[in-house]
ZALO-778779 format. One record per residue (C-alpha): x negated, y negated, z; residue number from 1. Coordinates in steps of 0.02 Angstrom, whole numbers, padded with zeros to 5 digits. Layout:
N
      c1      c2      c3  pos
       X       Y       Z  NUM
...
***
This chain:
301
      c1      c2      c3  pos
  -00036  -00017  -00009    1
  -00166  -00128   00016    2
  -00203  -00194  -00159    3
  -00370  -00299  -00131    4
  -00409  -00396  -00278    5
  -00582  -00293  -00344    6
  -00689  -00502  -00315    7
  -00654  -00486  -00146    8
  -00677  -00285  -00127    9
  -00850  -00336  -00185   10
  -00895  -00455  -00078   11
  -00814  -00380   00095   12
  -00929  -00230   00028   13
  -01092  -00340   00039   14
  -01000  -00437   00191   15
  -00987  -00592   00117   16
  -00897  -00743   00155   17
  -00713  -00712   00144   18
  -00572  -00838   00197   19
  -00371  -00732   00214   20
  -00229  -00875   00168   21
  -00084  -00853   00195   22
   00060  -00850   00077   23
   00221  -00908   00196   24
   00161  -01099   00163   25
   00204  -01048  -00036   26
   00379  -00967  -00024   27
   00426  -01074   00105   28
   00324  -01200   00191   29
   00340  -01337   00055   30
   00438  -01397  -00100   31
   00393  -01365  -00246   32
   00257  -01428  -00326   33
   00160  -01477  -00189   34
   00175  -01271  -00122   35
   00072  -01239  -00302   36
  -00025  -01367  -00302   37
  -00081  -01360  -00128   38
  -00101  -01171  -00136   39
  -00227  -01173  -00273   40
  -00319  -01334  -00202   41
  -00351  -01230  -00048   42
  -00418  -01110  -00139   43
  -00553  -01213  -00215   44
  -00579  -01307  -00084   45
  -00639  -01138  -00031   46
  -00735  -01061  -00160   47
  -00835  -01255  -00200   48
  -00909  -01230  -00008   49
  -00964  -01061  -00054   50
  -00853  -00935   00031   51
  -00696  -00816  -00088   52
  -00545  -00872  -00039   53
  -00392  -00707  -00027   54
  -00212  -00765  -00008   55
  -00120  -00625   00044   56
   00077  -00574  -00012   57
   00181  -00446  -00046   58
   00213  -00402  -00202   59
   00343  -00268  -00247   60
   00305  -00189  -00079   61
   00097  -00171  -00123   62
   00021  -00268   00020   63
  -00098  -00381  -00090   64
  -00280  -00462  -00050   65
  -00294  -00578  -00161   66
  -00160  -00672  -00268   67
  -00202  -00727  -00435   68
  -00153  -00905  -00503   69
  -00002  -00825  -00600   70
   00037  -00732  -00447   71
   00057  -00913  -00335   72
   00138  -00974  -00442   73
   00280  -00820  -00451   74
   00298  -00838  -00275   75
   00313  -01051  -00287   76
   00463  -00996  -00396   77
   00562  -00832  -00347   78
   00718  -00867  -00251   79
   00696  -00679  -00161   80
   00537  -00700  -00075   81
   00556  -00632   00116   82
   00469  -00696   00228   83
   00388  -00556   00320   84
   00305  -00566   00517   85
   00258  -00387   00587   86
   00430  -00317   00606   87
   00464  -00365   00419   88
   00324  -00265   00354   89
   00363  -00093   00321   90
   00553  -00137   00292   91
   00460  -00268   00162   92
   00350  -00147   00081   93
   00451   00024   00103   94
   00576  -00096  -00018   95
   00476  -00119  -00153   96
   00520  -00311  -00118   97
   00428  -00444  -00126   98
   00337  -00565   00042   99
   00245  -00717   00080  100
   00168  -00677   00259  101
   00160  -00780   00390  102
   00024  -00802   00498  103
   00032  -00642   00586  104
   00073  -00554   00451  105
  -00104  -00626   00354  106
  -00193  -00598   00524  107
  -00134  -00425   00505  108
  -00150  -00399   00324  109
  -00323  -00460   00329  110
  -00390  -00348   00479  111
  -00330  -00189   00366  112
  -00440  -00278   00252  113
  -00590  -00327   00327  114
  -00566  -00511   00325  115
  -00621  -00592   00503  116
  -00571  -00786   00471  117
  -00417  -00837   00411  118
  -00359  -01020   00380  119
  -00175  -01080   00406  120
  -00086  -01236   00419  121
  -00011  -01216   00614  122
   00020  -01070   00707  123
   00199  -01037   00781  124
   00200  -01023   00962  125
   00338  -01059   01098  126
   00492  -01141   01025  127
   00552  -01293   01139  128
   00722  -01222   01249  129
   00602  -01045   01269  130
   00641  -01016   01451  131
   00830  -00980   01372  132
   00838  -00918   01190  133
   00664  -00805   01228  134
   00621  -00888   01067  135
   00425  -00866   01046  136
   00316  -00834   00874  137
   00270  -00666   00859  138
   00108  -00756   00803  139
   00042  -00772   00979  140
   00055  -00576   01018  141
  -00048  -00546   00869  142
  -00179  -00689   00920  143
  -00182  -00585   01067  144
  -00205  -00394   00964  145
  -00269  -00411   00812  146
  -00451  -00426   00763  147
  -00450  -00599   00672  148
  -00506  -00757   00699  149
  -00398  -00909   00639  150
  -00426  -01065   00624  151
  -00260  -01209   00643  152
  -00213  -01369   00653  153
  -00163  -01325   00847  154
   00034  -01251   00840  155
   00185  -01314   00752  156
   00225  -01511   00821  157
   00387  -01442   00853  158
   00349  -01339   00986  159
   00338  -01343   01162  160
   00134  -01367   01153  161
   00074  -01323   01316  162
   00192  -01190   01374  163
   00119  -01128   01180  164
  -00071  -01139   01252  165
  -00005  -01058   01420  166
   00040  -00901   01355  167
  -00135  -00872   01223  168
  -00220  -00876   01412  169
  -00115  -00761   01500  170
  -00137  -00642   01340  171
  -00353  -00682   01339  172
  -00355  -00792   01174  173
  -00489  -00900   01152  174
  -00445  -01067   01103  175
  -00593  -01147   01031  176
  -00568  -01349   00991  177
  -00669  -01388   00835  178
  -00781  -01579   00882  179
  -00638  -01611   00988  180
  -00599  -01536   01190  181
  -00426  -01557   01163  182
  -00277  -01451   01076  183
  -00232  -01498   00926  184
  -00038  -01589   00883  185
  -00010  -01547   00701  186
   00010  -01706   00638  187
  -00085  -01804   00813  188
  -00248  -01773   00814  189
  -00218  -01730   00995  190
  -00074  -01650   01091  191
  -00198  -01724   01251  192
  -00203  -01536   01313  193
  -00398  -01451   01343  194
  -00442  -01313   01254  195
  -00565  -01186   01332  196
  -00745  -01256   01220  197
  -00791  -01373   01113  198
  -00891  -01311   00977  199
  -00991  -01427   00866  200
  -01053  -01339   00735  201
  -00980  -01188   00639  202
  -01145  -01092   00701  203
  -01092  -01089   00865  204
  -00926  -01038   00831  205
  -00987  -00887   00731  206
  -01094  -00838   00862  207
  -00944  -00836   00979  208
  -00846  -00740   00863  209
  -00987  -00597   00844  210
  -01002  -00582   01020  211
  -00814  -00550   01035  212
  -00844  -00402   00920  213
  -00962  -00364   01008  214
  -00903  -00332   01167  215
  -00744  -00242   01094  216
  -00623  -00355   01167  217
  -00477  -00328   01055  218
  -00380  -00486   00997  219
  -00378  -00660   00888  220
  -00502  -00816   00928  221
  -00405  -00974   00889  222
  -00498  -01122   00823  223
  -00437  -01301   00841  224
  -00464  -01423   00703  225
  -00392  -01573   00724  226
  -00283  -01654   00580  227
  -00399  -01784   00474  228
  -00390  -01938   00560  229
  -00337  -02040   00386  230
  -00185  -01953   00383  231
  -00141  -01946   00553  232
   00040  -01992   00623  233
   00079  -02080   00806  234
   00113  -01961   00945  235
   00261  -02047   00986  236
   00335  -02085   00809  237
   00330  -01889   00761  238
   00417  -01860   00943  239
   00580  -01982   00900  240
   00594  -01867   00714  241
   00598  -01709   00803  242
   00698  -01746   00948  243
   00799  -01828   00797  244
   00777  -01657   00694  245
   00812  -01544   00831  246
   01002  -01643   00894  247
   01049  -01605   00700  248
   00988  -01422   00699  249
   01087  -01363   00857  250
   01217  -01465   00767  251
   01197  -01355   00637  252
   01181  -01187   00714  253
   01026  -01168   00652  254
   00919  -01026   00729  255
   00789  -00887   00702  256
   00659  -00884   00528  257
   00756  -01038   00461  258
   00724  -01154   00602  259
   00573  -01211   00576  260
   00576  -01239   00365  261
   00728  -01341   00426  262
   00644  -01455   00562  263
   00479  -01480   00443  264
   00618  -01529   00290  265
   00697  -01623   00397  266
   00544  -01738   00467  267
   00476  -01735   00308  268
   00626  -01866   00257  269
   00618  -01959   00438  270
   00426  -01991   00397  271
   00450  -02036   00213  272
   00334  -01908   00166  273
   00210  -01954   00286  274
   00225  -01789   00349  275
   00181  -01700   00223  276
   00041  -01777   00157  277
  -00034  -01715   00325  278
  -00011  -01553   00313  279
  -00086  -01534   00182  280
  -00234  -01629   00226  281
  -00229  -01554   00374  282
  -00220  -01358   00268  283
  -00346  -01404   00160  284
  -00456  -01483   00313  285
  -00441  -01325   00381  286
  -00485  -01193   00235  287
  -00656  -01311   00225  288
  -00690  -01263   00404  289
  -00646  -01090   00374  290
  -00756  -01073   00252  291
  -00908  -01147   00349  292
  -00854  -01015   00495  293
  -00847  -00875   00375  294
  -01005  -00900   00280  295
  -01088  -00931   00484  296
  -01025  -00769   00509  297
  -01077  -00686   00336  298
  -01278  -00718   00388  299
  -01251  -00649   00560  300
  -01159  -00504   00531  301
***
């Protein structure tokens, strides 16, 4: 069920630098054509930095490690692409469906293929109101048990960030701040929440990853990489827009997998597209850091 593109397979055999990328951003995270242009731009950034990108998705039940440009276009255009997390993997593969992998599912697929480094936008986390709804993203559980290092701009701003950090601590997930002592806040540079350790170079991060693997401590490592300052949005403004979007969501009785896409769309409209621009900038920024960490890691394994 695992189909690895030949150049990715060869790179992994040679212990070269490979960076995994998710496909949910393409199918469910951004509008067309920004989703396609961003996905291809991210791949180019990784390639130019000297690593090999491998976008992951499910095609007719096969878990594909390294989508082609044509396949990326299809993921952006098709209406029948299922949003896939851990629980959905056996269903989508058994039924030979198309599936866009979330952070959790991408981690699983990357681990199957032997890819250590995965760059995304923002992880899922503990949702606001989770004390009543128990709505917690499967991404957090995956980070606690799957051996993949994830570069992100923190958790999505629509979430309860303090509880998300608490959850990661409880399950033993190291949180590294790249050139920052604070956890990134997706659209904003900082959440005011401390990380476990600050690292100022990709080499420092690669050393921590390797040490965790050598200690046989299962689970991921989370690398928080703040959005570039020129694209950052003020925390107070974003918070106002999030609360308004949540009120609208509750009136419409939206739940489950539809929550995140709905809120992100509402915030984009409220910020006149600034949130989408920030989203694209942070993903590209994470891809570049992912390439640098993958290269540093490939040199020491």
